[in-house]
N, C-alpha and C positions, 0 to 999 in steps of 0.2 A: 536521385535523393532517397528515395524507400529504401535503397540497398543497404544503407549506413544505420537504419532503426533497428532496434532489438537485437544488437550485435553486442557480445560480451567484450570484443576489444575494437580500438580505433583501427582504421585502414593504415597501412605502413606506406603509402606513395608520397608523404610528406615527413620529415624527421626534424625536431626542433634543435638548434645546437645553442643557442644563447637567447636568454630573456633580458631583455631590459625594461625594468618594473618601476614605474613610478605610481604612488599612492597618497592620497592625501584624505585620513579619517577625520570625520567629525564627531566627536565624543559626545557631545550634548544631543545632537540629534540622531545620533545611531544609525549613521550610515557612512558610506566612502564613496569617492571617486578616483578612477585609475586611468592611466594609460599605458600600453605594452607594445613594443617593438620586438618581434622575435626574429630571428635568423632562423631561417627555415631551408629545408634542402630537399626541392623536389626529385624525388629519386625515380619516380616512374609517370609515365602520362597521365594526366588528369585536369579537369577542369574544376575540381573541388578540392576543397581544404576542409579537412574534420578533425575538430579538436573538442576538449571536454569544456563545458560552461553551465553553471547551475544556479539559478536564484540570483543571476546579474541582469541587468539591464543593459544591452548593448546598441551604442549609438550607430546604425548602419552607415551614416554619412561618415564616419571616422574610419572604416574598414578600408582598407587596401593592400596590394601586394606590389612590390618594388622587385624586379628581378635584379640583382647584382650587376650584371653585363649588360644592361639595356638602361635606355632613360624612360622607358615606356611605364606606367602605373597602371597596374589592372585594378578596377573597381569590381565587386562583387554585383552580379545582377540581382541575387538574391541572399539575404540574410536571414537564418532561421535558426532559433534556440529550441531543442526537442526537450521540453523540460521532463517526461519520462525516461529518455535515456541519458539525460545530461548530456549533450552533444550540441555544438554550434557549427551549423553546415553552412559554408561558406561556396555558394555557386557562381562561377564567372562565366562569363559569355562562350569563352575560348579557352583553350588547352593551356596551362602555364607553362612557361619554359622550363627545362630542367635545370638543374644546378641551384645556389644559393640566391636567394631572396628576404625582403624583410617584410613580415605581417605585421601591419599597426591597427591596434584596435583601441577605441574608447568605451570606457564603462562605469558603470555605477553599481552599488551594492548596498546591503543592508548590515549592520553589526550587530548579527541576531543574538540571541540570549539562549541558545541551544548546544553550547560548548564543542561545535565543531566549526570548521571553516574560518572566517575571519568574524570574530565574537566579540561580545562585550562581557565583562567580569566588574562586580563591584566591590568597592571597597570604601573606607571610612577615613576621613584626614582630617584631624581636628574637630571631630564632632560632625562632619558633612559628608554624606553619601557621595561619592564619586564613581566614573566608569573608567577601568581602561581598557586598551584594544589589544586582543591576544589571538594566536592563531593554533590551529589544531586541524592538520591535514591528513593525516595517517586515518585510515586510508586512502579515501577518495575524496578529500574535500577542498584541495587546493581552488579545483574550479570553483568553488563560492567565492574565492576572492580574486581569482583574476582567469582568463581563458587561457588552457594551458593542455599540452599534451600528458594528461595525468594519469598515467601508468608508469611504474617503477623501471621498465626498460628503456623508455625514453629518458635518457639522463641529457642534461645540459649545464651550461654555466649560467648565474644571475648576477645581475648587477641591479642591485635594490635601492631607490631613493625614496626616503618618506618625509612628507610636509605636514608637520605636527606642531602642537602649541610649544611656544619655545620656554616654557618652566618646565615641559615634560621631559622623563628620560625616554629614547626609543632606540630599541635593539634590534639587530638581525642577525643572521648566520655569522657574519664578517664583522671585522673591526670597522669602524668610522673612518673615513678619508676626509671629509671636510662637512662642516655644519655651518651653514651660512643663516644667521639670523636677520627677519626682518619682519621689526615690530613684534606684533603679538604670536609671528609663526617663524619657524624655521625649517629649514631644508636640511635633511640629513642624508649624505650619500655614505656609500658603504663600497669597500673593496669587492671586486668581482669575486664569486665563488668559484670553487674547482667544480668539477663536473658532478653533477648529484640530481637525485631523483625529486619530483616537484612535493611527493609527500614529506620532506625533508625540510623544505623552506619554512622559515619561521620570522615573525616582525612581533615585536610587544611594545605598546605604547602606555605610559601610566606615570606615577610617583614612585620611586625606590629608592630604597637605600641598598649598600652592598659592602661586603668584605673581600677583600682581594688577597691572593697568594701566586707565587711562581713554582713552576716545576725547576728542576735543575738545568734542564735545556731551556729555559727560558720562556715557556708558555704562560701566558697570563690567565689566571684562573678566577673567577669572582661569583660569589652568589649573590642574587638580588633577591629582596625581600620588600613586606610595605615598609615604609618609613616607621622607624622606633623598634625594629625587631631585627637589626643587624646583627646583632649579637647571636641570635638563634641561628645563623646560618654558618657559624665557626666550625661546629662539628663535619658537617656534610663538605665544607671547604677542606677540612684535612684529609677528609676520605678520597675527594676529588684527585689532589694532588698526589697521593700515595699511589690511587688506582693508575691514574695514567701512567706514572712511572712503571708501574707493573706491567702493563699491558704493551708499552712500548717494548719491554724486554722479552714477553711470552709470544707475542704477533711477531717478534722481529722486524717490526715496521713501525716508525716514531708516527705520534699523533699529528694528523695531516694538516691541520688548520694551526692559525697564528694564535688564535685565544679559545678559550670555553667559558662561557658565561651558563650559569645554572639559575631558574628564576622559579620563586614561588606564587602561583596562581589560585586566589580564590576559590574560584568556580572553575572547576576542572574535572572532565569526566573520567579520564582514565586514573592510574597512579602517576605516570609521568609520561613526558615524550621524548625520544632521543634527537628531536632536530639536530642538525649538523650545526655544532658550535654554539646554539642556543638552546639549551635542554630545559625545558619546561616542566614542573612537578605540581601535584596538589602539595598545599603547605604539609599536610600530615607525613608525607614523603621526602620533604628536604630539611624542615625546620626542627631544631632540637634545643628545648629548653630546660637548663640543667635543674631549674628548680621544680618546674611542672610536668616534666615528660617522663615516661615511664622506661625502664629497660628495653620493653617490647619496641618501644618507639625508635629507640637509639638503634636497635638492630634493624628496623624496618627503613630508617634512613639510610644506613649503610649498605644494605643490600641492594636497594633501589638505585641509589647511586651507582653502584657498581655495575647493576645491569644496562642503565642507561649508556654508562661509557665503555662499556662493552660493544655496544651499537656503533659506535664512531668508527671502528674498524669492521665489525661484523653486520653489516646493514647499510650503513653510509659510505663506506669505502669500496666494499663487495656488496652489492644489493641483489637480493633476490629477483629473477627474471619477472616473475608473474605472482600473484598472492597463492599460488597452487604450494609454492616452496616458502610462504611467510614463518613455517617452524624453522627454516635455516635461521631467520632472524631472532624468533623468539626463544627457541628452545635452546639454543647456543648461547644467549646472553644471558638466560636464566641459569645456565650450567656455570658459565664461566665466572657470573656474579658471585657463585658460592666459593670460586677458587680463588679470587681476588680477597673476599671479606675472611676467609679461612687464612690467607697470608697475612694480614694485617691485625686481626683478630683471632688468633689461635685458639684463645683462653674459651671463646664461643662455641666450640667443638660443632661448627657451623654444617658440617658434611652430615653428622647425625640429624640435624634438623632438616636436611634436605631430603628426609623421608618422609618430609609433610608433602612434598612436591609431587614426590612418588605415588602415594599415595592417593592425593588428587587426582593424579594421573589415570591410575588404577580404577578408581572409583567409577570416573566418567566412560572410561573404556570399556567397563562391563558391562556397559548397556548396549542393547542393540539397535539404538538408534545413535550411535557415537560416529565417527568417519575415521578414515584412514589419515594417518599426520600429513602425508601429499593429498590434499582434496581440490577435486574440480571445482572452480568458481566459474560461473556463467554469468553472473552479473554483479554489477558494483554493490549492491545492495544484500548481496549475501557474503561479502567479506568480514562485516563486523562480528557474525556469529561463530566466527574460526579463531578469535582472538581467545582461546578457549584453554582449557585444562589439558587439551589434545597436544595444541602447537606449543605450549608453554611448557607443561609439566612432563607430559610423555615424550615431548621433544627433548628437554632437558635429561630425561632418564634414560633413554636410548642412547644418547650420546656419552653420558655415563657408564653405561654398560659397555659401548663400544671401547670407551678411553681404558676401561678396566680389563678388557681382552686384548688390546693391542700394548697396552703399556704406555706410562704416561709420557716418557721421552720421545717414542716414536710417535705417537698422537701430536704432541706440541710441533716436531719436525715439521709433520706433513702438513698441518694447518697453516704454518708460516710459509710454506710453499704456495699452498691455495691460495692465502691472500695475496703474495706478489703476484701469483698469475692472474688474477681477477681483480686488481685494484681498479678503481675508476670504472669499473665495468659490472655486467650483472653475470650471476651463476644461478645454476638450477642444483637439485639435491644431487645429481649423479655426478656434477663436477666434483663435489667434496669427498665422495665415495673414491671417484677416480685418484684425488690425491693422495688418500688414506690407502687406498691398495698398493699405488705405488711405492709409497713409503714404507709398507708394512710388509709387501709380498703376499698378504692375507686375502682371501676372497670377499672383499668387505662390501661389494655391491650385491653378490648373492646373499649375504648373509643380511645384510640391511632392509633388502627389499621386502624381505619377510616381513619387517617390522614396519616400515612406512607406507607399503602400497596397500596393504589390507589393515582393516581395523581390528582392533580386539588385541587378545594376549592369551598366551595357554595358563591353564593350572597344570603343574607338572606331580602326578601322583606318585608317591614312592614307597615301597613295600620291601622289608627285608625278609629274605627267605634263603637258606642254604648256602650261607655266607655270600650271597650275593644280594646287591641292589637292584630292584626292578622298577624301571623308570616309565613312566606312560604320559605324553603330552595330551592334552584335549583343550580345545577353544573355552576358555572360561565366562560365563555370563552371570550378572549378578541373581537374573532371573531363574537360576537353575537349569535352563536350557542348555543342550548338547549343541556346540556349533561344530563346524568342518573345518576351521583354520586349521593352519600347521605352520611352525616357526624353526628357524634354525636357532636353537635357544644354547646360549653359553652357560653350562652348567658347572658350577662349582659344591663342593662339598668338604665337610670336615668329618672326622669319627672321633670323638671322645678327647679331642685337643685341637687347638689351632695351629701346632706345630707340623700337621700332617693334612695338608690341603689337597684335593685332586680337582681337576678340571678336565672337560671336554665338551664336545660340540654334539647336542642331540640333534640329528638329521633327520630322524626318521620319527613315526608315531611312539615306538616303544625299543626299548634298549636295555641290558642287562649289564652290570659292572660287577665285576669280581673284586671283592673285598677282602681275600684272604690275608694279603698282606698285613691287613688292620687286624689281625686274629686276636691280638691280645686287647684291641680296644674296642672290638665288637661283642665283648661279653654282654651277659645280661643287662647290665644297668648302663653300657656307654651309650652315649647321645649321639645321633648323627643329625648334623644340621645341613640342608640345603640352601642353594642361594647365599652364601657367606656375604655378611655384610650388606645383603640386600641390594647388589651392584646389578641384578637382573631385572627385567620388567616382566616379571610372571610371578604367580602363587604358587604355594607349594601345598598339597595335601598328604600327609603322613598318615599310615596305617596305624590303629591303636596302640601297638607296642610301641614305636617309635615316637608318637604323640607324649605317651605316659613319659618315657625317657626325658624328653625334653620339658615336659613340666616339672619335672624332678630336678633337672639341670638349672632352670629357672628360677625355681626355689631355694638353689644350693650357690646361685650366683656365679655358674660355671659359663656363663655366656655375656657376649658383648653387649652393648645398648641397642645397637643396631639389629642385631640376631632376637633380641628379647622384642624388639618393635616388629620384626618381621612376622615372627610366629603369632604374636596376638592380632596384627593386622589382617594376616592370612586367614586364622581362625574366626575372625569376626565375618569376614568377607562369605566364608564357606558357609557360615552359620546363617547368613542373610539369604544365601542361595539355597539354604533347606538341605545342604549336605553334610551338616554338622549339627547335632540337636542343641537346645538352647542351653541345657544342663551342662554338656562338655564346655560349651565356651566360659559357663559361669564359673566352673570349677577353676579353667586355666586362669581366669580373671584372679581368683583367689591366690594364687601362686606369686602375684605382684604384689601383696600386701607391704612387701618391705622395700617396693620400689623407689628410687631416688633420682634417678636421670630424668633431667626436663624433658627430654623428646619422649621416652617411651611413656611417662606419666602424662605427660598432654595428649597423647592419642588415646590411652587410657581412659581420660576424662571424658574425651568426646564420645568415645563408644559408651561409656556408661550413659551419656545423653540420649544416645540412638537407642539402645537397648531398653532404656527406660521409656522411652517413648510407646515402641512397638509393643513391650509388655504390658503397658496402662491400656492399649486398645484390645490386646489379647485376652488378658488375666487380671483385670482391675484390682480383684481381691488380693492379690499376690503383692502389690505395690508397698504395701509397709515392710515386709521382709525383704523386697528387693532393695529398697533405700537404705535399709539397715545394713545390707551385706556391703553395698557400694561404699556408703559413710565407713564401715569397718576397714576396707581396701585403704581408704584415704587418711584414715587416723595417724599411720605412723609417720607418713611423710609431714602430715600437718602439725604433729607435735613437735617433730624436729625442727621446723622451719618457724613455726609462732606465727605472730602478726608484725612482730618487728625484726628489722634488718639487723644482722650485727656486723661489727667493724670489720672490712675489707673482705665481705662474703662475695661469691661469685655473682657474675652477670647471670647464670643459668639459674641460681637459686634466686635471685629477685625477681625474674621472670615467672620461676615455678611458684613461689610463695602465692601471688594473686590468682593465678589458675586454681591452685586447689583450694583456696579459699572460697573461691566463686562457686567450685562445684560442690563444696559442702553446704554453701547457702541454698543453692539451687535443689538439694537433697533435703532441704528442710532442718539442716542440725542445729539445735537448740542453741547449743554454746556459742556456735559462730553467730547465728544471728543475734543473740543479744551483745555479744563483744562488738559485732558491725555496729549494732545502734548506738553504742556507748561511743565509738570512736567517730561516728557519723556526727553525733551531737556535738562532740568537742570540735569538729571541721567547721561546723555551722557558724560556731562563736569564732572561730579562729582558723582561717583559711591557709596559715602557715604552720599550724599544729604538727609536731612530729608525729602524732598519733596516726595521721593518715596520710602518707607520703603517695606520690604517684602509682605506684606498683601496687598498693592494695586497695586503691580508692574505687577500683571498678567492682571489687568483691563487695565492699560496703555499700555501694550504690545498688548491686544487684540482690542484697541481702536486704536493706530497707524495702525494694520493691516487692518483695516475696510477703508483706504483711500489710500493704498498701491496699485499700478498698475504697469504692465509692464513697463510704460514709466515713472513712478513716484514711485522709487524702495528703495529710500533714507531709510526710516524707516524699511524695510525688511532688508537690509544689515547692518543697525546699529544691528538689533536683532541678525544676523549673528554672529556679532562681539563679541557682549557680549556672545553669547553661547560658542563662540571658547575662551574666555579669561577666563570663570569661571570654577574653577575645583569642584564646589559643583553641584552635581547630582539634588539638588530640583531646583536650578535655570535654569539648561539645560532644566529641564522637563517643568517648567512654560514656558520657550520659546517655546519648541517643541508643546505645546499644545495650544499656540496662534497663530503659524503661520499659521495653517488652516483653520483659521477663516476668511481669507481675501474672498474676493467676486470675485476677479481677476482669470479667469481661468488659465492664464499662469502662473502666480506666484503660483496658488494651485500644477501645474504640477512640478514647480522648488522643492517646498518643500515635495512633495511625493518622487522626486528622491533624493532630500538630506537626506530623512528617511532611504534609503537602502544604503547609502555612509558610509565608514569606520567611520566618524567623528559621526555617532550616534550609542551607543552600540545598538546589536540587540533586547535587551528585550523593548528597548525604543521604538522603531520605531513605535509603535501601537499610542504613544501619537499624531502622526501627520497625523492620518488617519481621526478625527473627523473634517471632509471639513466642509464648510458652503454649502449651499442648492445649491449655483451656483457651486460648486465643485464637485457633486455627479458622473456626466458623466465622467469627467476628472479623478476622483480615479477610476471610474470602468473601463475605458479604461487602465489606468496605472496597474489596478490590472492584467488584462488579458495579458498584455504586459511582466508583470514580473511573472506570476506566476510561471514560472521554477525556478527562482531565490528564491522566497518566498517558495517555496517547499522545496528546497534545503537546506535552512537555517534553518526554521521552523518546515519541515514536520515532525520531529520525537518527537515535544513535543506539550504543549496544545496551545501555543501563536499563532499557525496558526490558530486556531479558531477566535482569536479576528480580524485579517484580513478579514477573510469571514462576520462576523456579522457587523464589521464597515462598511464595504463597500456596502454590499448587503442590509442590514436592512432598511437604509433612504428611499430607493425608494417608488413609491406609485402608480404604474401601472401594470396590468394585463400582458402587454407586455413584461414588464421587468423581470416579473418573467419567462415566457418562454424563453428570452434570457438567462438569468441566468442558467435555466435547460439544455438549449442546450450548454452552455459553458461546464458546469460539466457534462453531459452525459459521457463523457469518462476520465474524470480527478479526479473523486472524490477518496478520500482515506478515510478509515472508520475513523480515528480518526477527520475527519470534518463532517460525515454524519449528526448526530444529529444538530449539529450547521446550515449545510446548510438548513437543513428542516425547522428549528425554523425560521431563517433569511426568509426563502421565506413565511413562514406563516406571518410573520410580514408586508412584502410587501403587500399581499392580503388584509390583514386587513387595511391597508393604503388606499389601491385603494378603497374597499369597503367605508371605512370613506369619502374618498374624494367624491364619488358619492352621499353619503347621505347628506353631506354638501352643494353639488351644487343643491341638490332638496329641501335644507331648504327654506321655503318660509319666506319674510319679513328680512330676515338676514341682507342685506344691511342697512335697515332702524335701526335696533336693534343697529347694531355696531355704526353706525352717533350718534346716541343717547346716547351710551354709551362713545363714544370717546368725547364728547362734554358736557357732562351733570356736571353741576355746583351742587358741594355738599354744 
């Protein structure tokens, strides 16, 4: 018995083949009863059966094992549920016969309120509050709903039957084959599923409306949502039908199930979950309201639907063997969701926006406390923390880098053969590399092992000397440390023109490249840009001469948006790592004053927020000039876009307008604040006023909060009133994300208190944590005071990590690091360990950055000159 405790994986002497599961949820008492018969193959001699179970009460008298080829029934002499390991150990008096048998177990459980396992979500119907029952089993929570082999490699088929109130809708992975009504209850039976992993099993019980369509090959697609919101599912439905057809062609394998349901769940921890044939979503990721959703909401719905449907092949049909290979699921689905979205909405220029994913990956992976893409998982409790920017965003970025290196056609062909080979089975990272290597003839395994088996990435330094480019790679750390990692780097570069692009693999620490052939292009003023279109997962540091030429090229609009983005983002990262003075970064930012590309400006805005915060800690006396300089940068695009949309304007301009106006409001731009106030007043009188459409609402809400104080709180109270009146999740989140931008500490305290009140769904509370720099200490004090409540509400899922990083990371002093470490000395739990270390590392990086800015000479004069420069 003791041998099974404390193990990361289940023993392999018994293997499940088929589950026959019957469940009866009681939505008013918030509990459920169930029974399960599992076809098990005993493949090695044992008198034990060990499987997963957690938070279930097992009826020992109901447990038995019946071998197929014998009439004998084996009853266990001992049934033990080991809660700390989430395993159920069945100890039989004698060895079980080899071969197939049926394991029967009866059990009961609680419909919990923690958004994992089999849980309850609340909704209102005709003014009455009701419960629905929902599942969320990834990564390791099917065991909270029924005893099972809850690891991805134990694939089996599932036959599910639900006993539910007869007026409710009951959905599962497969279509209904029979519904028997018996008075107030009905028994709903579903087709048996294909072979699949436990984390993809799903069932949902509640009151729903739906909209329906079919793909050209007859797959029935539905979007389910709360009663009265069906029209908000139309956009996602259209995207789903087109995406399924696109993936069928891309993967050269048809969608494997007879139907696809997508359903909006009011209480939902993640963005969405790709359960086979029954995909669950947060409302904000599935529903789109023509009148009250912003352009950014529309794009969010499209990319999330495309991501989840990619999983139906990459994840569900071919499944990772163990969580070490989670990135295969998530990195791939992230990358391919952009491919699909770009095909359906080419005008969104979504591959330029992919750079936001790249940047998030680079930012986390620049920490010493990052982890490799392939990460060892030794306990189920560790899995939640790797659903992060490494698995998703670095994963997607290295796939994009590899596709760019191998070529799109070869990449697609090799993927299709990988999916065919591993369908209805499990795969590891090396299986994907093998397929791509076979299809391309390139050394994919050797190349990619440097990117997936070690953490971090290189910064490639480049100098121009004697008609040669000198390249040198070293590991990049945001802290400015020098790391000793080395990569095989696919280098691309252009000299003076995009017509002349060169590429090679940098396989050593340094290498020279002769550019005599570019003699006419490498004259004094010609620009040289590395990592063309930012397809590589690395940063670039140019010598002063090359950097000056690029600055000139940006001002003169010679470069593509992706390259303008890359130069800016790399410079910001180098400045944070104290390898580039703040003066140099600010001078470069000035070159973007006529920038109009959405993705480039969006990143420029987020960089101004970060630089502004650090500068305020380092040199508060310079802030008026710094803010003035930032306002000058955004003035051009703000004047071009104005507050009002023009007829037939692009989706990207609609998104940009809100972001630019929000930035100007945060910078205290007087004209923006007064215009926002005027439009907000009109909106209070008439919620349908054309003066404040969804795309500019957040900007107005943020502007209103800039002038709110404890003694002048009318704007705050008005926003709370709008929050309480709307039933649209996207509008609630717009408001929640605006409230904490207030500089008044008393108001911040109220906002944080409100975030944990019953008025805010627990998955949404973190939107209120993005506090102003004036609110940092208030948030930290509030966090400490409410730690026990936060732990109780969020302690068992990944959302608790969001609280830790949002509250701790913005600080910039070594004293704060000590204070935070002391607080957590006896309060840390395994699921936040990695996040806490990363957050403290960020504080140390900020503190060192503050010190270097304080020591920077002539910074005041440079900023004065930038703020009042006449162009």
